C-alpha distance (Angstrom), angle and dihedral (degrees) to the residues before:
residue distance angle dihedral
X1 . . .
X2 3.81 . .
X3 3.85 120.8 .
X4 3.81 124.7 -131.9
X5 3.88 101.8 -108.0
X6 3.78 95.0 -164.4
X7 3.70 88.6 53.1
X8 3.89 93.5 46.5
X9 3.90 88.6 53.1
X10 3.70 92.7 49.4
X11 3.80 90.6 50.4
X12 3.73 89.2 48.9
X13 3.67 91.9 55.2
X14 3.89 92.1 49.0
X15 3.80 90.6 48.0
X16 3.84 90.8 53.0
X17 3.81 89.4 53.2
X18 3.62 93.8 48.7
X19 3.93 96.8 47.1
X20 3.79 93.1 46.3
X21 3.86 93.1 44.2
X22 3.83 84.4 -145.4
X23 3.81 127.6 25.2
X24 3.79 135.0 180.0
X25 3.90 122.1 -137.4
X26 3.74 90.5 -110.8
X27 3.68 94.9 51.3
X28 3.87 91.0 53.5
X29 3.81 89.8 46.5
X30 3.84 90.2 54.3
X31 3.91 94.4 43.3
X32 3.83 98.4 43.6
X33 3.84 99.8 29.6
X34 3.87 91.6 -133.1
X35 3.81 124.4 139.4
X36 3.66 113.5 -99.5
X37 3.72 92.6 -123.5
X38 3.80 89.3 56.3
X39 3.76 91.5 47.4
X40 3.82 93.4 49.2
X41 3.79 89.4 54.6
X42 3.88 90.3 49.8
X43 3.81 91.3 46.7
X44 3.70 92.8 49.6
X45 3.85 89.5 51.4
X46 3.74 94.5 47.2
X47 3.84 86.5 49.3
X48 3.69 93.2 52.8
X49 3.79 90.8 50.3
X50 3.81 89.7 54.4
X51 3.79 95.7 -113.8
X52 3.77 99.1 115.7
X53 3.83 140.1 10.3
X54 3.79 135.4 -157.8
X55 3.81 119.3 -124.9
X56 3.71 117.1 -131.7
X57 3.91 96.3 -146.2
X58 3.79 96.7 66.3
X59 3.88 108.4 -2.5
X60 3.72 90.8 -110.6
X61 4.00 119.1 152.4
X62 3.80 114.4 -128.4
X63 3.82 135.0 -178.9
X64 3.68 115.5 -91.5
X65 3.78 115.5 -113.3
X66 3.89 107.4 -134.4
X67 3.74 124.5 -139.5
X68 3.77 93.3 -97.1
X69 3.84 94.1 52.7
X70 3.84 96.9 34.4
X71 3.80 93.4 92.5
X72 3.87 85.8 62.6
X73 3.80 94.6 48.1
X74 3.82 111.1 129.5
X75 3.70 104.1 -140.2
X76 3.80 119.4 173.1
X77 3.70 91.7 -110.5
X78 3.83 96.0 48.2
X79 3.76 93.6 49.7
X80 3.81 92.8 44.9
X81 3.89 91.3 50.4
X82 3.88 92.7 48.6
X83 3.83 93.4 44.9
X84 3.73 99.0 43.9
X85 3.77 99.6 84.2
X86 3.80 91.2 45.8
X87 3.83 89.2 53.0
X88 3.82 89.2 51.1
X89 3.81 89.7 49.1
X90 3.93 89.3 48.6
X91 3.85 88.3 56.4
X92 3.88 90.8 62.2
X93 3.86 90.9 56.6
X94 3.87 102.8 37.7
X95 3.73 129.3 54.1
X96 3.82 97.8 -142.3
X97 3.77 134.4 55.1
X98 3.78 132.6 -97.6
X99 3.87 137.2 -156.5
X100 3.67 126.8 -156.0
X101 3.79 115.6 -145.7
X102 3.87 137.4 -175.9
X103 3.89 129.1 -152.4
X104 3.80 127.9 -95.1
X105 3.80 127.8 174.1
X106 3.73 101.6 -75.9
X107 3.97 101.9 1.0
X108 3.81 145.7 33.0
X109 3.85 115.2 -111.9
X110 3.76 124.6 -144.8
X111 3.88 110.7 -123.4
X112 3.65 101.6 169.0
X113 3.78 140.7 9.9
X114 3.87 138.3 -175.0
X115 3.79 89.5 -155.9
X116 3.97 95.8 110.7
X117 3.82 86.9 62.9
X118 3.75 91.2 67.3
X119 3.78 117.9 74.2
X120 3.75 93.1 -150.9
X121 3.86 124.7 113.8
X122 3.83 86.4 -155.8
X123 3.81 90.1 54.6
X124 3.79 98.2 56.1
X125 3.91 113.2 129.3
X126 3.75 132.2 170.5
X127 2.91 140.7 -21.3
X128 3.79 108.5 -137.8
X129 3.83 108.4 -92.0
X130 3.69 98.4 35.6
X131 3.81 112.4 138.1
X132 3.89 116.3 -128.4
X133 3.81 124.8 -162.5
X134 3.96 120.2 -111.2
X135 3.78 87.4 -143.8
X136 3.80 110.7 38.5
X137 3.77 101.4 37.4
X138 3.83 130.4 69.7
X139 3.80 87.5 -133.9
X140 3.84 93.3 56.5
X141 3.87 93.3 41.2
X142 3.88 90.5 52.8
X143 3.74 92.4 56.2
X144 3.83 96.1 39.4
X145 3.76 92.9 50.0
X146 3.86 92.0 49.3
X147 3.79 102.8 42.9
X148 3.87 121.0 97.2
X149 3.78 118.7 -87.8
X150 3.75 98.4 -103.5
X151 3.80 93.6 52.0
X152 3.79 90.9 44.1
X153 3.78 92.0 52.8
X154 3.72 93.8 49.2
X155 3.80 91.4 50.7
X156 3.82 92.5 47.5
X157 3.80 90.1 49.1
X158 3.89 90.6 54.6
X159 3.81 94.0 50.0
X160 3.97 95.5 41.9
X161 3.89 108.8 114.8
X162 3.72 119.2 -131.9
X163 3.74 93.4 -107.9
X164 3.77 106.4 23.6
X165 3.88 116.8 -168.0
X166 3.81 111.2 -100.7
X167 3.75 113.3 -87.9
X168 3.88 92.9 9.2
X169 3.75 95.7 113.5
X170 3.93 89.7 48.2
X171 3.78 87.1 51.3
X172 3.83 92.9 51.2
X173 3.81 89.5 51.8
X174 3.77 92.6 48.3
X175 3.91 88.4 52.1
X176 3.86 90.6 53.0
X177 3.81 90.8 44.7
X178 3.85 90.2 53.2
X179 3.81 90.8 45.3
X180 3.91 90.8 56.5
X181 3.66 92.2 47.0
X182 3.82 93.8 45.6
X183 3.79 95.2 45.9
X184 3.81 98.5 -128.9
X185 3.85 139.7 54.2
X186 3.72 126.9 -122.0
X187 3.90 130.5 -175.1
X188 3.65 91.2 -115.0
X189 3.03 137.7 119.7
X190 3.73 96.6 45.6
X191 3.79 118.8 -130.0
X192 3.82 129.8 -146.0
X193 3.86 101.6 -130.5
X194 3.72 113.5 113.2
X195 3.78 97.7 -127.0
X196 3.74 126.1 149.4
X197 3.84 117.5 -77.3
X198 3.93 93.0 28.5
X199 3.90 95.1 115.6
X200 3.77 94.6 41.7
X201 3.89 89.6 52.8
X202 3.77 90.1 49.5
X203 3.75 97.0 52.2
X204 3.83 108.9 26.6
X205 3.77 94.5 83.4
X206 3.84 94.6 -133.1
X207 3.76 138.9 124.2
X208 3.70 127.8 -150.3
X209 3.88 145.2 -173.2
X210 3.68 127.6 -164.0
X211 3.80 140.7 -179.3
X212 3.84 130.1 -164.9
X213 3.84 124.9 -111.3
X214 3.75 106.7 -128.8
X215 3.72 133.1 -156.9
X216 3.84 118.0 179.5
X217 3.77 86.8 -9.1
X218 3.80 95.0 -58.4
X219 3.80 126.6 103.7
X220 3.76 122.2 -113.7
X221 3.71 97.2 172.1
X222 3.75 142.8 -15.3
X223 3.81 134.8 -127.8
X224 3.77 131.3 -154.1
X225 3.81 147.8 -176.4
X226 3.67 119.8 -138.6
X227 3.76 128.5 -164.4
X228 3.94 140.2 171.0
X229 3.76 107.9 -94.4
X230 3.81 90.8 -135.5
X231 3.81 89.5 59.2
X232 3.72 100.0 63.6
X233 3.90 144.8 -11.8
X234 3.66 114.5 -99.0
X235 3.85 93.9 -118.8
X236 3.81 90.9 52.7
X237 3.75 95.0 49.5
X238 3.71 92.9 42.3
X239 3.76 94.0 50.4
X240 3.78 90.7 48.5
X241 3.85 100.0 44.3
X242 3.74 111.1 20.3
X243 3.73 94.5 89.6
X244 3.77 90.1 53.3
X245 3.65 92.5 49.5
X246 3.91 93.2 51.1
X247 3.67 89.1 45.9
X248 3.74 93.0 54.0
X249 3.83 91.1 47.8
X250 3.78 90.9 55.6
X251 3.91 92.2 45.9
X252 3.88 89.8 52.5
X253 3.80 89.8 47.4
X254 3.84 92.3 53.3
X255 3.74 93.7 43.5
X256 3.71 89.6 56.0
X257 3.64 91.7 50.9
X258 3.83 93.3 48.2
X259 3.74 89.4 50.2
X260 3.80 91.5 52.5
X261 3.73 91.9 48.7
X262 3.87 93.2 46.9
X263 3.82 88.6 51.8
X264 3.83 88.5 56.9
X265 3.70 91.1 50.8
X266 3.81 91.4 -113.4
X267 3.79 129.0 127.5
X268 3.88 118.3 -121.9
X269 3.72 112.6 -97.0
X270 3.78 123.5 -105.1
X271 3.73 90.0 -105.7
X272 3.86 91.7 54.5
X273 3.77 93.3 47.6
X274 3.77 90.1 48.9
X275 3.85 90.1 51.0
X276 3.78 89.8 49.5
X277 3.87 94.1 48.4
X278 3.84 91.1 50.6
X279 3.79 91.3 47.6
X280 3.80 95.1 48.3
X281 3.77 93.4 43.1
X282 3.78 90.0 61.6
X283 3.73 101.4 37.8
X284 3.77 148.6 28.5
X285 3.87 117.8 -66.5
X286 3.84 123.0 -144.8
X287 3.82 109.8 -80.3
X288 3.85 93.4 21.6
X289 3.83 110.5 124.8
X290 3.73 88.7 -2.1
């Protein structure tokens, strides 16, 4: 039996958007080999049918969140609101500020920070909306190392320069592999690709570590701690504060999940409540010491 070629191509476009989580017109043109005019018509049709939508901020195409799943949609505002009290709690345990950032096509975007709670010029981070490099910041590396292979490959393809230095892509992949094994990301070692934030990282005199915030094994954001290099060695700061950072990432993930369940009118499962009880028993809950 013959297949419907036009339908096949439309489904290929939809699957590309779903696999990448966010895809540009050019990326789909390269991946599928279809003319951009054809792709635009298909994307418009998919959008009219409620299957995809186009983000205003960068023109990327994203999978539509249906009514059943909408309560679990991870908008910037939703994640920032849920995470904010946990960032405040973290500020009572750690001497240095943090940012929470979420992914965009070719960068991470700061959505919340506890920096204003620290009265130190050297500790100023943000503001909200600042774009961070996937490659040159610990925050970006934490997300990139943790995301699924298809998403990671799409991001690396966007960031790859036209004439990359020989061996540089292998070096990047080695950095991400080491990050996964180690369980946290750092700014070092430096990488040669000319992505955003590179010059800032080189001259701001800071160090940073970051971990992903995971839901169902996939990252939705990442959170960091940043400190002036002259105020402490990497090993000393990480030994002292990495546990609190990981603990906060888990708390935020569970808070997002509880908020999604509450929006659906369902109570958290026993497993979620057990995780929450274990987390709060060993750390500072929102509102404590605030």
